[in-house]
C-alpha positions as CSV (number, residue, x, y, z in Angstrom):
1,X,-34.2,31.2,11.8
2,X,-35.4,30.2,15.3
3,X,-37.4,33.0,17.0
4,X,-37.5,33.7,20.7
5,X,-41.3,34.0,20.8
6,X,-44.2,34.7,18.5
7,X,-46.1,37.9,19.3
8,X,-49.4,39.1,17.9
9,X,-49.7,42.9,17.6
10,X,-53.2,44.3,17.1
11,X,-53.5,48.0,16.2
12,X,-55.3,49.9,13.5
13,X,-52.6,52.6,13.3
14,X,-49.9,51.5,10.8
15,X,-47.3,53.7,12.5
16,X,-47.7,52.0,15.8
17,X,-47.7,48.6,14.2
18,X,-44.4,49.4,12.4
19,X,-42.8,50.8,15.6
20,X,-43.8,47.7,17.6
21,X,-42.6,45.4,14.9
22,X,-39.2,47.1,14.7
23,X,-38.7,47.1,18.5
24,X,-39.8,43.6,19.2
25,X,-38.3,41.9,16.1
26,X,-35.0,43.5,17.2
27,X,-35.2,41.4,20.3
28,X,-35.4,38.2,18.3
29,X,-39.2,37.8,18.3
30,X,-41.4,36.8,15.4
31,X,-44.0,39.6,15.2
32,X,-47.4,39.0,13.5
33,X,-49.3,42.1,12.7
34,X,-53.1,42.5,12.6
35,X,-54.7,45.9,11.6
36,X,-58.1,45.1,13.1
37,X,-59.9,42.9,15.6
38,X,-61.4,40.9,12.7
39,X,-57.9,40.2,11.3
40,X,-56.7,39.2,14.8
41,X,-59.6,36.8,15.2
42,X,-58.9,35.2,11.9
43,X,-55.3,34.6,12.9
44,X,-56.3,33.3,16.4
45,X,-58.7,30.7,15.0
46,X,-55.7,28.7,13.8
47,X,-52.7,30.0,15.8
48,X,-51.7,30.4,19.5
49,X,-49.2,33.2,20.0
50,X,-46.9,33.4,23.0
51,X,-48.1,36.9,23.8
52,X,-50.7,39.4,22.5
53,X,-50.3,43.2,22.4
54,X,-53.7,44.8,21.9
55,X,-54.8,48.4,21.4
56,X,-58.1,49.3,23.0
57,X,-59.2,52.0,20.6
58,X,-60.0,50.4,17.3
59,X,-62.9,51.2,14.9
60,X,-64.4,47.8,14.0
61,X,-64.3,46.2,17.4
62,X,-62.7,47.7,20.5
63,X,-59.8,46.0,22.2
64,X,-61.9,45.2,25.4
65,X,-64.5,43.3,23.3
66,X,-61.7,41.5,21.5
67,X,-60.0,40.6,24.8
68,X,-63.3,39.2,26.1
69,X,-63.6,36.9,23.1
70,X,-60.0,35.8,23.4
71,X,-60.4,34.9,27.0
72,X,-63.5,32.9,26.2
73,X,-61.4,30.4,24.2
74,X,-59.8,27.8,26.4
75,X,-56.8,27.5,24.2
76,X,-56.1,31.3,24.5
77,X,-57.2,31.8,28.0
78,X,-53.7,31.8,29.5
79,X,-51.9,33.7,26.7
80,X,-50.4,36.8,28.2
81,X,-52.1,40.0,27.0
82,X,-50.7,43.6,27.1
83,X,-53.4,46.3,26.6
84,X,-52.3,49.7,25.5
85,X,-54.1,53.0,24.8
86,X,-53.8,56.7,24.6
87,X,-57.2,57.1,26.2
88,X,-56.1,57.3,29.9
89,X,-55.9,55.0,32.8
90,X,-59.7,54.8,33.4
91,X,-59.7,51.8,31.1
92,X,-57.2,49.9,33.2
93,X,-59.8,48.5,35.5
94,X,-62.0,47.0,32.8
95,X,-58.9,45.7,31.0
96,X,-57.7,43.8,34.0
97,X,-61.3,42.6,34.8
98,X,-61.4,41.0,31.4
99,X,-58.1,39.2,31.9
100,X,-55.4,41.6,30.7
101,X,-52.0,40.9,32.3
102,X,-50.6,44.4,31.9
103,X,-51.9,47.9,30.9
104,X,-49.7,50.5,29.3
105,X,-50.4,54.1,28.3
106,X,-49.2,55.5,25.0
107,X,-46.6,56.7,24.2
108,X,-44.6,53.7,25.2
109,X,-40.8,53.8,25.1
110,X,-39.0,50.9,23.4
111,X,-37.3,50.0,26.7
112,X,-40.5,49.9,28.6
113,X,-42.1,47.8,26.0
114,X,-39.2,45.3,25.9
115,X,-39.3,45.0,29.7
116,X,-43.0,44.4,29.7
117,X,-42.8,41.7,27.1
118,X,-39.8,39.9,28.5
119,X,-41.2,40.0,32.0
120,X,-44.5,38.3,30.9
121,X,-42.7,35.8,28.7
122,X,-40.3,34.9,31.5
123,X,-43.3,34.2,33.7
124,X,-44.3,31.5,31.3
125,X,-41.0,29.7,31.6
126,X,-37.9,29.4,29.4
127,X,-38.4,28.7,25.7
128,X,-36.2,26.1,24.1
129,X,-35.4,25.8,20.4
130,X,-37.9,22.9,20.2
131,X,-40.7,25.2,21.3
132,X,-40.9,23.4,24.7
133,X,-40.8,25.6,27.8
134,X,-38.9,24.5,31.0
135,X,-39.2,26.0,34.4
136,X,-35.5,26.4,35.5
137,X,-32.1,27.5,34.2
138,X,-30.8,24.1,35.2
139,X,-33.1,22.5,32.7
140,X,-32.0,25.0,30.1
141,X,-28.3,24.2,30.8
142,X,-28.8,20.4,30.5
143,X,-30.3,20.9,27.0
144,X,-27.7,23.4,25.9
145,X,-24.8,21.1,27.0
146,X,-26.1,18.6,24.4
147,X,-25.4,21.1,21.7
148,X,-21.9,22.1,22.9
149,X,-18.6,20.3,23.1
150,X,-17.1,19.4,26.5
151,X,-16.0,22.4,28.6
152,X,-12.2,22.4,27.8
153,X,-12.9,22.0,24.1
154,X,-15.4,24.9,24.2
155,X,-12.8,27.2,25.8
156,X,-10.2,26.2,23.1
157,X,-12.6,26.7,20.2
158,X,-13.6,30.2,21.4
159,X,-10.0,31.5,21.3
160,X,-9.8,31.2,17.5
161,X,-12.0,33.2,15.2
162,X,-12.6,30.4,12.7
163,X,-13.5,27.8,15.3
164,X,-15.6,30.3,17.2
165,X,-17.6,31.1,14.1
166,X,-18.1,27.4,13.4
167,X,-19.2,26.8,17.0
168,X,-21.8,29.6,16.9
169,X,-23.0,28.5,13.4
170,X,-23.6,25.0,14.8
171,X,-25.6,26.4,17.7
172,X,-27.7,28.5,15.4
173,X,-28.4,25.5,13.2
174,X,-29.7,23.7,16.3
175,X,-31.9,26.7,17.2
176,X,-29.8,28.2,20.0
177,X,-29.6,31.7,18.5
178,X,-27.9,34.5,20.4
179,X,-31.3,36.3,20.7
180,X,-32.8,33.2,22.4
181,X,-29.9,32.9,24.8
182,X,-30.0,36.5,25.8
183,X,-33.7,36.3,26.4
184,X,-33.1,33.4,28.7
185,X,-30.4,35.2,30.6
186,X,-30.7,39.0,30.1
187,X,-27.8,41.3,31.1
188,X,-24.6,42.8,29.9
189,X,-22.6,39.7,29.5
190,X,-20.1,38.4,26.9
191,X,-21.7,35.6,24.9
192,X,-18.8,33.5,26.1
193,X,-19.7,34.0,29.7
194,X,-23.4,33.6,29.1
195,X,-22.9,30.2,27.4
196,X,-20.4,29.1,30.0
197,X,-22.7,30.0,32.9
198,X,-25.7,28.2,31.4
199,X,-24.0,25.1,30.1
200,X,-21.1,24.6,32.6
201,X,-22.1,26.6,35.7
202,X,-19.4,29.3,35.4
203,X,-19.8,32.5,37.5
204,X,-21.0,35.4,35.4
205,X,-18.5,38.1,34.7
206,X,-20.0,41.5,33.7
207,X,-19.0,42.6,30.2
208,X,-17.1,45.7,31.2
209,X,-15.3,43.9,33.9
210,X,-14.0,41.4,31.4
211,X,-13.1,44.2,29.0
212,X,-11.2,46.1,31.8
213,X,-8.6,43.3,31.8
214,X,-7.3,44.6,28.5
215,X,-5.3,47.8,28.7
216,X,-3.3,47.7,25.5
217,X,-4.3,50.8,23.4
218,X,-3.8,48.7,20.2
219,X,-7.1,47.0,21.0
220,X,-9.2,50.2,21.6
221,X,-11.3,50.0,18.4
222,X,-11.8,46.3,18.7
223,X,-12.9,46.7,22.3
224,X,-15.5,49.2,21.3
225,X,-16.9,46.7,18.9
226,X,-16.7,44.0,21.6
227,X,-18.7,46.1,24.0
228,X,-21.3,47.0,21.4
229,X,-21.8,43.4,20.2
230,X,-21.3,41.9,23.6
231,X,-19.0,39.3,22.1
232,X,-15.9,39.3,20.0
233,X,-16.4,40.1,16.3
234,X,-16.3,37.2,13.9
235,X,-13.9,38.7,11.4
236,X,-10.4,37.3,10.9
237,X,-7.4,39.2,12.0
238,X,-4.1,38.7,13.9
239,X,-5.0,41.5,16.3
240,X,-8.3,39.9,17.0
241,X,-6.7,36.6,17.9
242,X,-4.4,38.5,20.3
243,X,-7.4,40.2,21.9
244,X,-9.1,36.8,22.3
245,X,-6.1,35.6,24.2
246,X,-6.1,38.7,26.4
247,X,-9.8,38.4,27.2
248,X,-10.1,34.7,27.8
249,X,-6.8,33.1,28.4
């Protein structure tokens, strides 16, 4: 599986670690957990994560001390760091002085956490399946087109469940997971439109606007699944083939 980004979470509270792992892995990230500053330092001696989430209040070494040690390593000096604590905003100044990129107070909602992480990752550029980062969506599109058929063929393949499934399977095999694509271009878009915009320069159509084209009540339950998954389901079915024609033809 190709991950969007590798995140290091450092917190001595197992409940917080579990919560952050669930929220962030749900966005397609690889989440590495450390239950102490010592464990984090052991990991960082060998690895360079894309982003670090660091609790301030820890028993063996507080997060501010750990942050100072992280920033003293040239290899780690530019890795984005989010500091979080339940101790109040008086620690925000020292955190930023030591090089924290963002300071969050507990409790942190899943939505706020995702926004913070995605904002900092986007600042670093767009991550490709190779691990390379590029600066523009045009560069992303040029690489994505190499993994896709020519435009007319892409449209034809998307209309049939079997060929759509094969197309997406081929993309995943090359590292272009849906999570990665949605991280590059966030928003409520059909995966069809997202791929078309990135690879072929199509205008983006909001998901509900595309769904509104279909008024036939026979498709009501399938449209609910479509809106939930932000793409057509990959199961076989005559009605699903009809819906594909109604949405995309």
